[in-house]
C-alpha positions as CSV (number, residue, x, y, z in Angstrom):
1,M,0.1,0.0,0.3
2,P,1.5,3.4,-0.8
3,T,1.7,4.4,2.9
4,S,2.8,8.1,2.0
5,L,-0.8,8.8,-0.2
6,L,-2.4,7.4,2.9
7,S,-0.5,9.5,5.1
8,R,-1.7,12.2,3.2
9,L,-5.4,11.6,2.6
10,D,-5.7,10.9,6.7
11,S,-4.3,14.5,7.1
12,L,-6.5,16.3,4.3
13,A,-9.5,14.2,6.3
14,H,-8.5,15.2,9.7
15,W,-8.0,18.5,8.3
16,R,-11.4,18.8,7.3
17,R,-12.7,17.2,10.3
18,L,-10.7,20.2,12.1
19,L,-12.2,22.8,10.4
20,D,-15.9,21.2,10.4
21,R,-14.9,21.2,14.4
22,A,-14.1,24.7,14.0
23,V,-17.0,26.0,12.2
24,E,-19.4,24.5,14.4
25,Q,-18.1,26.8,17.3
26,L,-17.9,29.9,16.0
27,V,-21.8,29.3,14.6
28,S,-22.0,27.8,18.3
29,G,-20.6,30.8,19.6
30,L,-22.5,33.1,17.2
31,D,-26.2,31.8,17.8
32,G,-25.1,31.9,21.6
33,N,-24.5,35.1,21.6
34,G,-27.4,36.2,19.5
35,L,-25.6,37.3,16.5
36,L,-26.7,34.8,14.0
37,D,-29.9,35.2,11.8
38,A,-31.3,32.7,9.1
39,S,-29.4,33.7,6.2
40,G,-25.8,33.2,8.7
41,R,-27.5,29.8,9.4
42,A,-27.7,28.8,6.1
43,L,-24.3,29.7,5.3
44,A,-22.5,28.0,7.8
45,G,-25.2,24.7,6.8
46,A,-23.5,25.2,3.5
47,V,-20.0,25.2,4.3
48,R,-20.1,22.5,6.7
49,Q,-21.7,20.6,3.9
50,R,-19.2,21.0,1.6
51,L,-16.7,19.7,4.3
52,A,-18.8,17.1,4.8
53,S,-19.6,15.7,1.1
54,D,-16.4,16.4,0.0
55,R,-14.6,13.4,-2.0
56,L,-11.6,13.5,-4.1
57,V,-12.4,12.1,-7.5
58,L,-9.6,10.4,-9.7
59,A,-10.4,9.2,-12.8
60,F,-8.1,6.6,-15.3
61,V,-8.6,7.5,-18.6
62,A,-7.3,5.3,-22.0
63,E,-8.4,3.2,-25.0
64,F,-8.3,-0.8,-24.3
65,S,-5.5,-2.7,-23.5
66,R,-3.3,0.3,-21.8
67,G,-3.6,-1.2,-18.3
68,K,-5.8,1.0,-16.4
69,S,-6.6,-2.4,-14.3
70,E,-3.3,-3.3,-13.2
71,L,-2.1,0.3,-12.5
72,I,-5.1,0.6,-10.0
73,N,-4.3,-2.7,-8.3
74,A,-0.5,-1.2,-8.2
75,L,-1.6,1.7,-6.4
76,F,-4.4,0.8,-4.1
77,F,-4.7,-3.2,-4.2
78,A,-0.9,-4.7,-3.8
79,D,-1.3,-5.3,0.2
80,T,-4.6,-8.2,-1.0
81,G,-1.4,-10.7,-2.3
82,R,-3.3,-10.5,-5.7
83,R,-4.5,-8.5,-8.7
84,V,-7.6,-7.6,-7.2
85,L,-9.3,-6.1,-10.3
86,P,-9.5,-8.1,-13.4
87,A,-6.4,-7.2,-15.6
88,T,-6.0,-10.2,-18.7
89,P,-4.8,-9.5,-21.6
90,G,-7.5,-7.6,-24.1
91,R,-10.4,-5.9,-23.3
92,T,-11.6,-6.6,-19.9
93,T,-13.1,-3.8,-17.7
94,M,-16.5,-3.8,-19.8
95,C,-17.7,-0.7,-18.4
96,P,-17.4,2.1,-15.9
97,V,-16.4,1.2,-12.5
98,E,-16.4,3.3,-9.8
99,L,-14.6,2.4,-6.2
100,A,-15.6,4.0,-3.4
101,W,-16.6,3.3,0.7
102,D,-19.6,4.4,2.2
103,A,-20.0,3.0,5.8
104,Q,-23.7,3.2,6.0
105,L,-23.9,0.5,2.9
106,V,-22.1,-2.9,3.6
107,P,-19.3,-4.1,1.3
108,S,-20.8,-5.2,-2.3
109,L,-20.3,-4.9,-5.8
110,S,-23.4,-3.2,-7.8
111,L,-23.9,-4.2,-11.0
112,L,-26.5,-2.1,-13.1
113,P,-28.2,-4.2,-16.2
114,I,-26.9,-2.9,-20.0
115,A,-30.7,-3.5,-20.8
116,T,-31.7,0.0,-18.5
117,R,-29.9,1.9,-21.5
118,A,-33.1,1.4,-23.5
119,G,-35.3,3.2,-21.1
120,G,-33.2,5.8,-21.9
121,Q,-32.6,7.2,-18.0
122,P,-29.2,8.6,-16.8
123,V,-27.1,6.7,-14.3
124,Q,-27.7,9.5,-11.6
125,V,-31.5,8.8,-11.8
126,L,-31.0,5.4,-11.8
127,R,-29.0,5.3,-8.4
128,E,-31.8,5.6,-6.5
129,Q,-33.9,2.7,-7.8
130,P,-31.8,-0.1,-5.6
131,E,-34.4,-2.8,-7.4
132,L,-32.6,-2.2,-10.6
133,W,-29.2,-3.0,-9.8
134,C,-27.5,-6.4,-8.9
135,E,-25.6,-6.3,-5.9
136,V,-22.7,-9.1,-5.3
137,P,-21.4,-8.9,-1.7
138,L,-18.0,-8.4,-1.2
139,P,-15.6,-10.5,1.0
140,V,-13.1,-8.4,2.9
141,G,-9.7,-9.7,3.7
142,D,-9.9,-12.2,1.2
143,G,-7.7,-11.4,-1.5
144,E,-8.8,-14.5,-3.7
145,A,-12.4,-14.6,-3.1
146,L,-12.5,-10.6,-3.9
147,A,-10.7,-10.7,-7.2
148,Q,-12.8,-13.7,-8.0
149,A,-16.0,-11.9,-7.3
150,L,-15.0,-8.5,-9.3
151,Q,-14.6,-10.9,-12.2
152,A,-18.1,-9.6,-12.6
153,V,-17.9,-6.5,-14.3
154,T,-16.2,-8.6,-17.6
155,R,-19.1,-10.4,-18.4
156,V,-20.5,-10.1,-21.8
157,Q,-23.8,-11.3,-23.5
158,K,-25.1,-12.0,-27.0
159,V,-27.6,-10.1,-28.5
160,P,-29.5,-9.9,-32.1
161,V,-28.3,-6.9,-33.8
162,A,-31.8,-5.1,-33.2
163,E,-31.3,-5.3,-29.5
164,A,-27.4,-4.1,-30.0
165,R,-28.6,-1.2,-32.1
166,T,-31.3,0.3,-29.6
167,L,-28.9,-0.2,-26.8
168,G,-26.4,1.4,-29.0
169,F,-23.6,-0.9,-29.7
170,W,-24.2,-1.4,-33.7
171,S,-24.3,1.4,-35.9
172,D,-25.8,1.4,-39.4
173,D,-23.8,4.2,-40.5
174,E,-20.8,3.2,-39.0
175,P,-20.3,-0.4,-40.1
176,Q,-16.7,-0.4,-39.9
177,D,-16.8,-0.2,-36.6
178,N,-19.6,-2.5,-35.7
179,P,-18.6,-5.6,-34.0
180,P,-18.3,-9.0,-35.3
181,L,-21.3,-11.4,-35.5
182,D,-21.4,-14.5,-34.6
183,A,-22.7,-18.0,-36.7
184,D,-26.0,-17.3,-35.3
185,D,-26.3,-13.5,-36.1
186,L,-25.8,-12.3,-32.4
187,V,-23.6,-9.6,-31.4
188,E,-21.1,-10.1,-28.6
189,V,-22.1,-6.5,-25.9
190,P,-21.1,-5.8,-21.8
191,A,-23.6,-7.2,-19.6
192,W,-23.6,-4.5,-17.2
193,R,-24.0,-0.6,-17.6
194,H,-22.3,0.1,-14.6
195,A,-20.6,-1.1,-11.7
196,L,-20.2,0.6,-8.3
197,I,-17.5,-1.0,-6.2
198,N,-18.5,-0.4,-2.4
199,Y,-15.0,-1.5,-0.1
200,P,-13.4,-0.2,3.2
201,H,-10.0,0.2,1.4
202,P,-7.9,3.1,3.9
203,L,-7.6,4.9,0.5
204,L,-11.3,4.9,-0.2
205,K,-12.7,5.6,3.8
206,R,-10.1,8.9,3.5
207,G,-12.9,10.1,0.9
208,L,-10.9,8.8,-2.4
209,V,-12.9,7.6,-5.1
210,V,-11.5,5.9,-8.6
211,L,-13.5,5.9,-11.5
212,D,-12.1,3.0,-13.9
213,T,-13.3,3.7,-17.2
214,P,-13.2,1.4,-20.6
215,G,-12.7,3.0,-23.9
216,L,-14.2,6.1,-25.3
217,N,-14.2,6.1,-28.4
218,A,-15.4,2.8,-29.1
219,I,-19.3,2.3,-30.4
220,G,-21.6,1.6,-27.3
221,A,-19.4,3.7,-25.1
222,E,-21.2,5.0,-22.2
223,P,-22.4,8.6,-22.7
224,E,-22.4,9.6,-19.2
225,L,-18.7,8.8,-18.9
226,T,-17.6,12.1,-21.0
227,L,-21.2,14.2,-20.3
228,S,-21.2,13.5,-16.4
229,L,-18.9,11.3,-14.7
230,L,-15.8,12.5,-16.4
231,P,-16.3,16.7,-15.9
232,T,-16.8,16.0,-11.9
233,A,-12.9,14.2,-11.8
234,H,-10.6,16.3,-9.9
235,A,-8.0,14.8,-11.6
236,A,-7.7,12.4,-14.4
237,V,-4.5,9.7,-15.3
238,F,-4.3,8.9,-19.0
239,L,-2.3,5.9,-20.3
240,L,-0.9,5.5,-22.9
241,A,1.5,2.1,-24.1
242,A,4.9,2.8,-24.3
243,D,5.9,0.9,-26.9
244,T,3.2,2.5,-29.2
245,G,3.3,5.9,-27.7
246,V,0.3,8.3,-29.1
247,T,-1.6,6.5,-31.7
248,K,-4.9,7.9,-33.4
249,S,-7.1,6.7,-31.2
250,D,-5.7,7.7,-28.3
251,L,-5.2,11.0,-29.9
252,G,-8.9,11.4,-30.4
253,V,-9.9,10.2,-26.7
254,W,-7.7,12.9,-25.5
255,R,-8.8,15.7,-27.8
256,D,-12.9,15.1,-27.1
257,H,-12.8,14.1,-23.9
258,L,-9.5,15.7,-21.5
259,G,-8.1,18.2,-24.1
260,D,-9.9,21.3,-22.7
261,R,-11.0,19.6,-19.6
262,G,-10.4,22.0,-16.2
263,C,-8.9,18.9,-13.9
264,E,-5.7,17.9,-13.2
265,R,-3.9,15.9,-16.0
266,F,-1.4,13.4,-15.7
267,V,-0.2,10.9,-18.5
268,V,1.4,7.6,-17.7
269,L,3.0,6.2,-20.2
270,N,2.5,2.4,-19.5
271,K,4.7,-1.3,-20.4
272,I,8.1,0.7,-20.3
273,D,8.7,-3.5,-20.2
274,M,7.7,-3.9,-23.5
275,L,10.8,-1.8,-24.6
276,A,13.5,-4.0,-23.0
277,D,16.1,-5.7,-25.9
278,P,18.4,-7.8,-25.0
279,L,20.8,-6.6,-27.8
280,L,20.8,-2.8,-26.4
281,Q,22.6,-0.9,-23.6
282,A,20.3,-0.1,-20.6
283,A,21.6,3.4,-21.7
284,D,19.7,3.2,-25.1
285,I,16.9,1.8,-23.6
286,A,16.4,4.6,-21.3
287,A,17.1,6.9,-24.1
288,Q,13.9,5.3,-26.3
289,V,11.6,5.6,-23.3
290,Q,12.2,9.4,-22.6
291,R,12.1,10.3,-26.6
292,Q,8.2,8.4,-26.2
293,R,7.9,10.9,-23.1
294,D,9.1,13.8,-25.1
295,D,7.2,12.5,-28.1
296,A,3.8,12.3,-26.2
297,A,4.1,16.0,-24.5
298,T,4.8,17.4,-27.8
299,T,2.0,15.5,-29.4
300,L,-0.9,16.2,-26.5
301,G,0.5,19.2,-25.6
302,I,1.5,19.4,-22.1
303,G,4.7,19.5,-20.0
304,G,7.0,16.8,-20.4
305,D,6.8,16.7,-16.1
306,R,3.7,15.8,-16.3
307,V,4.0,12.4,-18.6
308,F,5.4,9.7,-16.2
309,A,6.8,6.3,-17.8
310,L,5.9,3.1,-15.8
311,S,5.6,-0.5,-15.6
312,A,2.0,-1.0,-13.5
313,R,3.0,-4.7,-13.8
314,Q,6.4,-4.8,-12.6
315,A,4.6,-2.1,-10.0
316,L,2.6,-5.1,-8.7
317,T,4.7,-7.6,-8.4
318,A,7.3,-5.7,-6.4
319,R,4.7,-4.5,-4.2
320,M,3.2,-7.9,-3.5
321,Q,6.8,-8.9,-3.2
322,G,7.7,-6.3,-0.8
323,D,10.5,-5.0,-2.9
324,E,10.9,-1.2,-2.3
325,A,13.7,-0.7,-4.7
326,A,11.9,-2.8,-7.5
327,V,8.4,-0.1,-7.0
328,A,11.3,2.6,-7.3
329,A,12.7,1.0,-10.9
330,S,9.5,-0.1,-11.9
331,G,8.3,4.5,-12.6
332,L,5.4,4.0,-10.0
333,T,6.6,6.3,-7.4
334,Q,7.0,9.2,-9.6
335,L,3.4,9.4,-10.6
336,E,2.3,8.5,-6.5
337,D,4.8,11.7,-5.6
338,A,3.3,13.7,-8.4
339,L,-0.2,13.4,-6.6
340,L,0.7,13.9,-3.4
341,N,2.8,17.1,-4.4
342,E,0.3,18.3,-7.3
343,L,-3.0,17.5,-6.7
344,L,-3.8,17.0,-3.0
345,P,-2.2,20.9,-2.4
346,K,-4.2,22.0,-4.7
347,R,-7.2,20.3,-3.6
348,S,-6.8,21.9,0.3
349,E,-6.5,25.1,-1.6
350,V,-10.0,25.1,-2.9
351,I,-11.3,24.1,0.3
352,G,-9.5,26.3,2.6
353,R,-10.4,29.1,0.5
354,M,-13.8,28.0,0.4
355,V,-13.9,28.1,4.4
356,E,-12.6,31.1,5.0
357,D,-15.0,33.3,2.6
358,G,-17.3,31.4,5.3
359,A,-16.3,32.3,7.8
360,L,-15.4,36.0,6.7
361,A,-18.8,36.2,5.8
362,L,-19.9,34.9,9.0
363,Q,-18.3,37.8,10.8
364,Q,-19.7,40.4,9.0
365,H,-23.6,38.9,10.4
366,G,-21.9,38.8,13.8
367,L,-20.6,42.1,13.2
368,A,-23.9,43.7,11.9
369,R,-25.6,42.8,14.6
370,L,-23.3,43.9,17.2
371,A,-23.2,47.5,15.6
372,E,-26.7,47.6,15.5
373,R,-27.2,46.1,19.4
374,Q,-24.4,48.7,20.5
375,R,-26.3,51.8,18.4
376,Q,-29.4,51.1,21.0
377,Q,-27.0,50.3,23.7
378,G,-25.8,54.2,23.3
379,E,-28.9,55.8,23.0
380,Q,-30.4,54.2,25.6
381,L,-27.1,55.2,27.9
382,F,-27.4,58.9,26.9
383,E,-30.8,59.3,27.3
384,L,-30.5,57.4,31.1
385,R,-27.2,59.8,31.6
386,S,-29.4,62.9,30.8
387,L,-31.5,62.1,33.4
388,R,-29.2,62.0,36.1
389,G,-30.2,65.1,38.4
390,K,-33.4,66.3,36.3
391,S,-36.5,67.0,37.7
392,A,-40.1,65.2,37.0
393,A,-40.4,67.2,33.8
394,R,-37.3,65.6,32.2
395,L,-39.2,62.3,33.4
396,Q,-42.5,63.3,31.6
397,L,-40.4,64.5,28.6
398,M,-38.8,61.3,28.1
399,S,-42.3,59.4,28.3
400,R,-43.9,61.9,25.7
401,R,-40.6,60.9,23.4
402,L,-41.0,57.0,24.4
403,E,-44.8,57.2,23.1
404,G,-43.7,59.3,19.4
405,E,-41.0,56.3,19.4
406,A,-43.6,53.8,20.1
407,L,-46.1,55.5,17.5
408,D,-43.3,55.9,14.8
409,F,-43.2,52.4,15.2
410,E,-46.4,51.3,14.4
411,R,-46.1,53.4,11.3
412,C,-43.1,51.8,10.0
413,A,-44.2,48.5,10.3
414,P,-46.9,48.6,7.6
415,K,-44.4,50.1,5.5
416,L,-41.9,47.4,6.2
417,A,-44.2,45.1,5.3
418,A,-45.3,46.6,2.1
419,L,-41.2,46.5,1.4
420,R,-41.3,43.0,1.9
421,A,-44.1,42.2,-0.2
422,V,-42.7,44.0,-3.0
423,L,-38.9,42.6,-2.6
424,M,-40.6,39.1,-2.6
425,R,-42.8,39.8,-5.8
426,Q,-40.0,41.2,-7.5
427,Q,-37.4,38.4,-6.4
428,Q,-40.0,35.7,-8.1
429,A,-40.1,38.0,-11.1
430,A,-36.5,37.6,-11.6
431,L,-36.9,33.8,-10.5
432,D,-39.1,33.2,-13.2
433,H,-36.3,33.4,-15.7
434,L,-34.4,30.8,-14.3
435,S,-37.6,28.2,-13.4
436,S,-37.5,24.8,-14.4
437,D,-40.3,24.9,-16.4
438,R,-38.4,27.6,-18.7
439,L,-35.5,25.3,-18.8
440,R,-37.9,22.3,-20.2
441,E,-40.0,24.8,-22.9
442,L,-36.6,25.8,-24.2
443,L,-35.4,22.1,-24.3
444,R,-38.2,20.8,-25.8
445,E,-37.9,24.0,-28.6
446,M,-34.6,22.5,-29.2
447,R,-36.3,19.0,-29.4
448,Q,-38.4,20.0,-32.0
449,S,-36.4,22.3,-34.1
450,S,-33.5,18.7,-34.4
451,Q,-36.5,16.7,-35.2
452,G,-38.1,18.7,-38.0
453,N,-34.6,18.8,-40.0
454,L,-33.6,16.0,-42.2
455,F,-30.4,14.2,-41.0
456,K,-30.7,16.4,-37.9
457,L,-28.6,18.9,-39.8
458,G,-30.7,21.7,-38.2
459,A,-29.2,20.4,-34.4
460,A,-26.6,22.9,-34.7
461,K,-28.2,25.5,-35.5
462,A,-31.0,25.0,-32.6
463,F,-28.5,24.0,-30.2
464,A,-27.1,27.5,-30.7
465,R,-30.3,29.0,-30.5
466,L,-30.5,27.4,-27.1
467,G,-27.4,28.9,-25.7
468,D,-28.3,32.1,-26.7
469,Q,-31.3,31.8,-24.8
470,L,-30.5,30.6,-21.8
471,Q,-27.7,33.5,-22.0
472,A,-31.0,35.6,-21.9
473,C,-32.5,33.9,-19.3
474,L,-29.7,34.7,-17.1
475,G,-29.8,38.9,-18.6
476,G,-33.7,38.9,-17.8
477,A,-32.8,37.7,-14.5
478,A,-29.9,39.9,-14.0
479,G,-32.2,42.6,-15.6
480,G,-34.6,42.0,-12.6
481,L,-32.1,41.9,-9.8
482,D,-31.2,45.5,-10.8
483,E,-34.6,47.0,-10.9
484,L,-35.1,45.8,-7.5
485,Q,-31.7,46.7,-6.4
486,D,-32.4,50.2,-7.7
487,M,-36.3,50.3,-6.0
488,L,-34.7,49.4,-2.7
489,R,-32.1,51.7,-2.7
490,A,-35.1,54.2,-3.1
491,S,-36.8,53.0,-0.3
492,V,-34.3,51.9,2.1
493,L,-33.0,55.5,2.0
494,P,-36.0,57.3,3.2
495,L,-37.1,54.6,5.6
496,N,-33.6,55.0,7.2
497,A,-34.1,58.9,7.6
498,E,-37.5,58.8,8.7
499,Y,-37.5,56.2,11.6
500,G,-33.8,56.0,12.2
501,L,-33.1,52.6,10.8
502,S,-30.2,51.1,9.5
503,L,-31.3,48.6,6.3
504,D,-28.7,48.8,4.1
505,V,-28.7,47.2,0.6
506,P,-26.1,44.8,-0.4
507,V,-24.5,44.8,-3.6
508,R,-26.4,42.7,-6.1
509,P,-25.0,38.9,-7.1
510,S,-23.1,38.7,-10.0
511,L,-24.7,36.3,-12.5
512,D,-21.4,36.6,-14.5
513,G,-19.9,33.3,-13.4
514,F,-23.0,31.1,-13.9
515,A,-22.7,32.7,-17.8
516,R,-19.5,31.4,-17.9
517,E,-20.3,28.2,-16.7
518,L,-23.4,28.1,-19.5
519,D,-20.8,29.2,-22.1
520,R,-18.4,26.3,-20.7
521,V,-22.1,23.6,-20.8
522,R,-22.1,25.0,-24.7
523,E,-18.5,24.4,-25.7
524,G,-18.0,21.3,-24.4
525,Y,-21.5,19.9,-25.4
526,S,-21.7,21.5,-29.0
527,R,-19.1,18.7,-30.4
528,Y,-22.4,16.4,-30.2
529,V,-24.7,17.8,-32.5
530,G,-21.6,18.9,-35.0
531,I,-21.9,17.7,-39.0
532,T,-19.4,14.8,-37.8
533,Q,-21.9,13.7,-35.3
534,L,-24.7,13.4,-37.7
535,W,-24.7,9.4,-37.2
536,R,-25.0,9.2,-33.5
537,L,-28.1,12.2,-33.9
538,A,-29.8,9.9,-36.2
539,Q,-29.5,6.9,-33.8
540,P,-33.1,7.0,-31.8
541,D,-32.1,7.4,-28.3
542,F,-29.2,9.7,-28.4
543,M,-31.2,12.5,-28.8
544,D,-32.9,11.4,-25.9
545,R,-29.8,11.0,-23.3
546,F,-28.2,14.1,-24.5
547,V,-31.3,16.3,-23.8
548,R,-31.4,14.6,-20.4
549,L,-28.1,15.3,-19.4
550,L,-28.2,19.0,-20.9
551,H,-30.9,19.4,-19.0
552,S,-29.1,17.7,-15.9
553,R,-26.1,20.4,-16.2
554,V,-28.1,23.4,-17.4
555,R,-30.4,23.1,-14.8
556,V,-27.8,22.9,-11.8
557,V,-26.6,26.2,-13.3
558,F,-29.8,27.6,-13.4
559,E,-30.4,26.4,-9.7
560,G,-26.9,28.0,-8.7
561,A,-28.2,31.4,-9.9
562,A,-31.9,31.2,-7.9
563,H,-29.9,30.1,-5.1
564,E,-27.8,33.1,-5.3
565,V,-31.0,35.4,-6.0
566,E,-32.5,33.9,-3.3
567,L,-29.9,34.7,-0.8
568,W,-29.5,37.7,-1.7
569,T,-33.5,38.9,-1.2
570,Q,-33.3,36.2,1.9
571,A,-30.3,38.7,3.4
572,I,-32.4,41.9,3.3
573,S,-35.7,40.2,4.3
574,A,-33.5,39.5,7.5
575,Q,-32.6,42.7,8.2
576,I,-36.3,44.2,7.9
577,D,-37.3,41.1,10.3
578,V,-34.1,41.6,13.0
579,Q,-34.6,45.6,13.5
580,M,-38.1,45.3,13.3
581,R,-37.6,42.7,16.2
582,D,-34.8,44.7,17.9
583,R,-36.9,47.7,17.7
584,R,-39.8,46.5,19.1
585,Q,-37.1,44.8,21.7
586,A,-35.9,48.0,22.3
587,L,-38.4,49.8,23.3
588,V,-39.8,47.8,25.2
589,Q,-36.7,47.5,27.2
590,R,-36.7,51.2,27.2
591,R,-40.0,51.4,29.0
592,E,-39.1,48.8,31.8
593,A,-35.8,51.0,32.3
594,H,-38.4,54.3,32.1
595,G,-40.4,52.8,35.2
596,R,-38.0,51.6,36.9
597,I,-36.2,55.2,36.9
598,R,-39.9,56.3,38.4
599,Q,-39.8,53.7,41.0
600,A,-36.8,54.6,43.0
601,E,-33.7,57.0,42.1
602,D,-31.5,54.5,42.4
603,G,-33.2,52.4,39.7
604,L,-31.5,54.7,36.7
605,E,-28.0,54.4,38.7
606,R,-28.5,50.7,38.0
607,S,-29.7,51.0,34.2
608,I,-27.0,52.7,33.1
609,A,-24.4,50.5,35.0
610,N,-26.4,47.5,33.2
611,L,-26.1,49.5,30.1
612,E,-22.0,50.1,30.7
613,S,-21.2,46.4,30.9
614,L,-23.6,45.6,28.0
615,Q,-21.7,48.1,25.8
616,A,-18.3,46.6,27.3
617,Q,-19.0,43.2,26.9
618,C,-20.3,43.8,22.7
619,E,-16.7,45.3,22.6
620,R,-15.0,41.7,23.9
621,L,-17.5,39.8,21.7
622,A,-16.0,42.1,18.8
623,E,-12.5,41.3,19.9
624,Q,-13.2,38.0,20.7
625,L,-15.4,37.4,17.6
626,A,-12.0,38.7,14.9
627,G,-9.6,36.4,17.0
628,D,-11.9,33.3,16.1
629,V,-12.2,34.2,12.9
630,D,-8.7,34.9,12.5
631,R,-7.4,31.7,13.8
632,L,-10.1,29.9,11.9
633,R,-8.8,31.2,8.8
634,H,-5.2,30.2,10.1
635,L,-6.7,26.7,10.0
636,A,-8.0,26.6,6.4
637,A,-4.4,28.1,5.1
638,M,-2.5,25.7,6.9
639,P,-1.3,22.5,5.1
640,P,-2.9,19.6,5.9
641,A,0.1,17.3,6.0
642,S,1.6,19.7,8.5
643,L,-1.5,18.4,11.1
644,T,-0.8,14.9,13.0
645,P,-4.2,13.5,13.0
646,G,-5.7,12.8,16.6
647,A,-4.0,16.1,18.4
648,P,-5.8,18.9,16.9
649,P,-3.8,22.2,17.3
650,R,-3.5,24.6,19.6
651,S,-6.8,27.5,19.9
652,M,-8.8,25.8,17.5
653,H,-11.5,26.0,20.5
654,L,-13.6,28.6,19.5
655,Q,-15.6,30.0,22.1
656,L,-17.4,33.5,22.3
657,V,-18.1,34.8,25.9
658,Q,-21.6,34.6,26.8
659,P,-24.0,37.5,27.7
660,T,-25.8,37.3,30.9
661,A,-29.3,37.4,30.7
662,S,-29.9,40.9,30.5
663,A,-27.7,41.2,27.3
664,A,-30.4,38.9,25.2
C-alpha cells in the first residue's frame, strides 16, 4: 500500500474534520450570543455540508488494453497479495467502474444491467432505484475471493442486431466499427452498464473515489462517462502504451474528452517493460523511453513533467513482494509523488478558500448585529445619563418621547411589510427567468427544431439558439435584480432617514460566473451536435440521452443562480425582520427602564451600569469574534500535512464570551 498517499489523505481528512469542528464552534458562539440570523445559519450549513461531502475523484482514462486496471491494482490493492481488478490481456473492464466507500452500506459490488439503456434514464437517476441493480457481496480480507467476485464486471452477453442497435452497440452509418457477428448472427455486448464497488479500502475510507473507464471512442461507450462522470473528476490519469506512444485512437480520446478539461491531468506511458531488448544497453533503452515521453508531451500539448513512464505489472509484482527498490525501478513512485505534491495541495487550497470565505461572511453577519445592538444601547445610555439630577419634567419629556417613538414604530411597520411584499414579488419575477418550466420549454423547442430537419442537420443551429436563449434567461434575471436593487435603494433611504433604521441594500449577486458556466456547457456539448456527429444524432435514443444530460447540467447552473438570488433577497428580508424585532425589543426595554427610574432614584444608576456593562461586553464580543475568525482562517490556510491526525492544534476551540441574561 502507498503509505505516503495514505498518510496525506489521512491528514486531509483530519484537517477537514478540524475545519468542520471549528466552524461548528464559531456558529455555536455566534448563535449563543444572539449574533446569527437565518441567512447566517444557512451559510454555515452550506460550508459544513461542503466539508462533509467533499471527495477526491481520480479517473483513469485510456483506450482498451492500456493497463488501467493493472495500475489501479498496483496503486491500491497490492496489499491483498494478488490482482483484484481483472487485468488480463484483451478487453477486461467492460463498463465504467466506480470504487468508493460508504460506511452506511455493506461491502458490495452493485451492477446495473445493460438493458437499462433502453429506458433512456441517466445512471445518476437510476442510483436512486436499488431494485434495478444486481448486488454481489464482497468479502473483506480475502484477496482471492474478492478478485473472483469482481470478475463479474467482465461479463458479456450476446444479443440480436436489433437489440444491439437499441442499446447503442450497432451503427448502420458506421458499419466498419461494428462488432463482429457470430455464427448465429448475434452481437457480443457488455452485460452491465455501470458498476459500483463499495469496499473499505483505507484510501477509499478517507474520501478517495476511483473511476475506472472502458474505452471511450468505441461504439457503445457509455455517454454519461463524457457528459457527466469525467467532468466531475478532480484529476485524470491518461494511459498510453509505451511501445506504441500516442496512437490515432489515443489522440482522439485526449482531444474529445480530456484536452480541454479543467481538472489536473497526468499522462502515463505504461508497459515500459515491453521496450526491454537484450541487444541494447540500458542507457539506450532509457533514451528510447525518454523519447517516447517527449513525443507524448509534444503531441498532447502538455509539459514533460506531467508524463510518467512506468510498468504497472512490475510495480504490482514488486509491491506484492515488498521489494521497494523494484517498486522505484518500475517508475510508480514518481506518479505517486506527483499525485501527492500537485493534486492534494491544490484540492486543500480550494477547500481552505471556501472555508475562509464562509468565516469572513459569518464575521460580517455577527459584526452587523453587534453594531446595531451597540447603537441601541448607546441611545439608551445617552438618555439615561441625561436624567441624572433632572426634575420630574425631564421624566415626563422622556415619556412623551417614548410614546412618539412607539407611534413611529406603528407607522413604520406597515411600510416595512409593504416593502417586503414588493421584494418577494420582484424576486419571483427574477426567478421566473430561471425556472424549471422555462428550461424544459427551451429544451423542448430545441428538440423539436432538431427533429424537424433531415439527417438532424438543424441540431447545431437549434443548440446554438438554445445557448442564446439560456444566456437571455440569465440576462433577464440579472436585469430584474438591477431593477429590484434600484427600487430597494430608493425605498430604504427615506425609511432610514424618517424612522432611524439602518437598513442596507447589499450589492446584488453577480450572475457572470453562471453565464461563463453556460458558455462552458455550450462549448463542451456542441461537439455532440456537429456535422461529424450526424450518425449519432440519427440514433433514436442518443438525442433523448443528450437532452436529459444537458437538462441536468443546465439545471444545476440555473438552480445555482436562483440560489444566489434567493440568498440575496433573504438577507434583505432578514434585515427587515431583525430591525423590527430589535426595535420592538428596544422599546420594551426602554419602557421597563423608564418604569424603574420612576419607581426609585437608584434604579437610574443601576440601569446605566447595566447598559455600560452590556456595551463593554459587546466590545469584548467583537474582539473575541475577530480572534476566533483569524484562528479559523489560519487553520484553513494551513497545509493539511502539517497537522498530526488525532491531535488538534492549540487555540482551535472557538468560544465566544456568553452574555448575561440582560444582554439577550
